[in-house]
C-alpha positions, -999 to 999 in steps of 0.1 A, spaced: 223 207 -139 254 224 -124 269 258 -134 299 238 -147 275 222 -173 264 256 -184 300 268 -188 309 237 -208 278 242 -231 288 278 -237 324 269 -244 314 243 -270 290 267 -286 317 294 -288 342 270 -304 316 258 -329 307 294 -339 344 303 -343 349 274 -368 315 281 -384 325 317 -392 360 308 -404 345 283 -429 319 308 -441 345 335 -445 368 312 -464 340 301 -487 332 338 -495 369 346 -501 373 316 -525 341 321 -544 334 358 -542 297 349 -538 275 373 -517 250 346 -509 254 313 -489 233 282 -486 238 260 -455 230 224 -449 242 195 -426 236 190 -389 256 220 -378 234 242 -399 206 234 -374 226 255 -349 202 284 -349 224 306 -326 253 305 -351 229 310 -380 215 342 -364 250 356 -357 260 349 -393 230 368 -406 235 397 -382 271 400 -392 262 411 -427 289 389 -442 264 377 -468 235 395 -485 213 364 -484 215 333 -462 194 302 -469 193 273 -445 179 240 -457 151 231 -433 159 194 -432 196 202 -426 204 168 -411 211 134 -426 175 131 -441 181 163 -460 208 146 -481 180 135 -503 175 171 -514 212 175 -521 211 143 -542 181 156 -562 198 189 -568 230 172 -579 211 153 -606 191 183 -617 220 208 -619 251 188 -625 240 158 -645 211 173 -663 228 207 -666 197 227 -655 203 264 -646 207 273 -609 181 300 -604 169 313 -571 132 310 -566 112 332 -542 96 321 -520 118 290 -520 104 260 -538 102 238 -507 67 250 -501 74 259 -465 87 224 -460 51 212 -458 57 182 -480 45 154 -458 13 134 -454 -22 150 -452 -55 136 -440 -91 143 -450 -118 153 -425 -134 120 -432 -102 101 -422 -98 124 -391 -134 119 -380 -132 82 -383 -101 82 -361 -119 104 -335 -149 81 -334 -127 50 -332 -111 64 -300 -145 75 -286 -135 112 -286 -161 139 -280 -157 167 -304 -173 196 -323 -170 204 -359 -164 239 -373 -177 252 -406 -145 267 -420 -110 280 -412 -124 314 -401 -145 297 -373 -117 273 -364 -91 300 -359 -115 323 -341 -123 295 -315 -87 284 -312 -74 319 -306 -100 324 -278 -88 291 -263 -52 302 -264 -60 335 -247 -78 315 -220 -45 298 -211 -52 265 -229 -24 244 -245 -35 234 -280 -25 204 -301 -26 218 -336 -28 191 -364 -36 208 -398 -27 202 -434 5 186 -446 32 174 -422 65 192 -422 97 178 -438 126 180 -414 131 181 -376 110 212 -368 72 215 -364 64 246 -384 27 251 -377 11 219 -389 21 193 -363 26 218 -334 18 224 -298 8 261 -294 1 282 -263 1 319 -252 36 333 -253 26 361 -229 18 337 -201 49 332 -179 36 298 -166 34 283 -201 71 274 -205 70 252 -174 36 238 -180 43 226 -216 77 212 -207 66 193 -175 30 183 -182 30 177 -220 66 173 -233 77 154 -202 111 171 -201 132 196 -181 112 227 -172 140 251 -184 138 240 -221 131 271 -242 104 275 -268 103 293 -301 79 322 -310 59 317 -342 49 351 -356 35 369 -386 63 375 -411 51 411 -417 56 418 -380 91 404 -377 108 439 -375 84 450 -348 100 425 -324 135 418 -338 162 438 -356 166 414 -385 159 418 -422 157 382 -434 126 362 -425 130 329 -407 104 305 -421 121 273 -408 128 283 -372 165 282 -378 176 317 -366 181 331 -331 180 368 -327 177 393 -298 143 408 -290 142 446 -294 148 465 -261 113 476 -259 102 441 -252 126 436 -223 115 438 -186 137 455 -161 160 429 -144 168 428 -107 201 446 -99 217 413 -88 206 394 -119 241 387 -132 250 371 -99 219 349 -95 221 311 -98 212 298 -133 178 285 -121 168 318 -107 178 335 -139 157 312 -158 127 318 -136 130 356 -138 102 371 -160 124 388 -185 99 399 -211 62 404 -219 67 372 -239 83 353 -210 77 318 -224 97 324 -256 125 348 -244 158 331 -236 180 342 -206 200 365 -230 167 379 -244 170 362 -277 144 340 -294 145 312 -320 121 328 -345 97 312 -370 80 336 -394 48 327 -412 35 342 -444 0 340 -458 15 321 -488 35 295 -468 8 285 -443 -25 304 -447 -43 287 -418 -16 294 -392 -13 329 -406 -50 334 -401 -48 321 -365 -19 345 -357 -39 373 -373 -69 365 -351 -46 366 -320 -32 400 -332 -68 414 -335 -76 402 -300 -44 408 -280 -23 432 -302 3 405 -308 3 379 -337 26 354 -320 25 323 -299 46 295 -286 54 268 -312 69 235 -303 67 201 -320 36 179 -313 52 150 -295 64 140 -261 101 136 -251 120 108 -270 91 103 -295 88 114 -331 65 143 -342 30 130 -346 21 121 -382 -13 105 -383 -46 115 -367 -42 84 -344 -8 97 -332 -23 132 -325 -52 117 -305 -29 95 -284 -7 126 -277 -38 145 -267 -51 118 -244 -18 108 -228 -7 143 -217 -22 173 -199 -29 190 -232 -62 210 -230 -74 211 -266 -69 191 -298 -76 212 -330 -74 185 -357 -87 193 -392 -122 208 -389 -126 193 -354 -120 206 -319 -119 183 -289 -117 196 -253 -100 175 -226 -127 184 -201 -153 167 -224 -135 134 -225 
């Protein structure tokens, strides 16, 4: 990638944001509404979303988590419910999409059968407490985890059920996960997944981000001092500069694409992050979709096992089972 490509990407983003804000401002002027709901492909532009929230133009901003073509099904259902059936439009908290965890789910019996069919060596845990305790230790020990738990997410983002997770404090993890597991460019950024109750410890933002659709700047206390010549460095050297204690989830401008997790939305992921907080002081980790480049997010146990075997992933935590690559 050349610096010209970086300049072009920035220019396109700035034009997009300009149009985005003009449309939002016009919508508020015409309706007088203090709240806004966004959908459609451009609503997946998490940088623009974060700036809209930070601007204070609206009191509340809701972004539909499946804000692409597939999300049109939600709009069609709402049209029938509100317009044709005349039902009242009432805001529900937390939102009624159940954290977007609306997809398929598999029993331990189905998962174990898939593990045995593939000849996988594994251990079984007794409960979620044991699972999250063991997985948190594995994360701290610099392992990359394939995390396959509960219902699959609806939409383009893995939100803590079909995820690859790793220690966000480890500056080598961004490159490792990109090159050896996702099979894509090493500079691709990752999102931090963190406890909702800790959001304002790390970011100056009031609204939670349950669907990984907001980019905000890390608070100054989490920034590392930069070299004096940082602004003049080539883009690749900027990317490789360790800018934060959470190097693998901090962008070059010290922003992050946040996902917040509440105990209600995803109790198992919340428990895992709480275990990490107990052990490291920080309830956050890398979260990226459980797939390799140009393939869909894994859906079935068989998909997850294949992803585990065909990459340099260290651990598969699937249902009540843990498989280590070194044991295969």
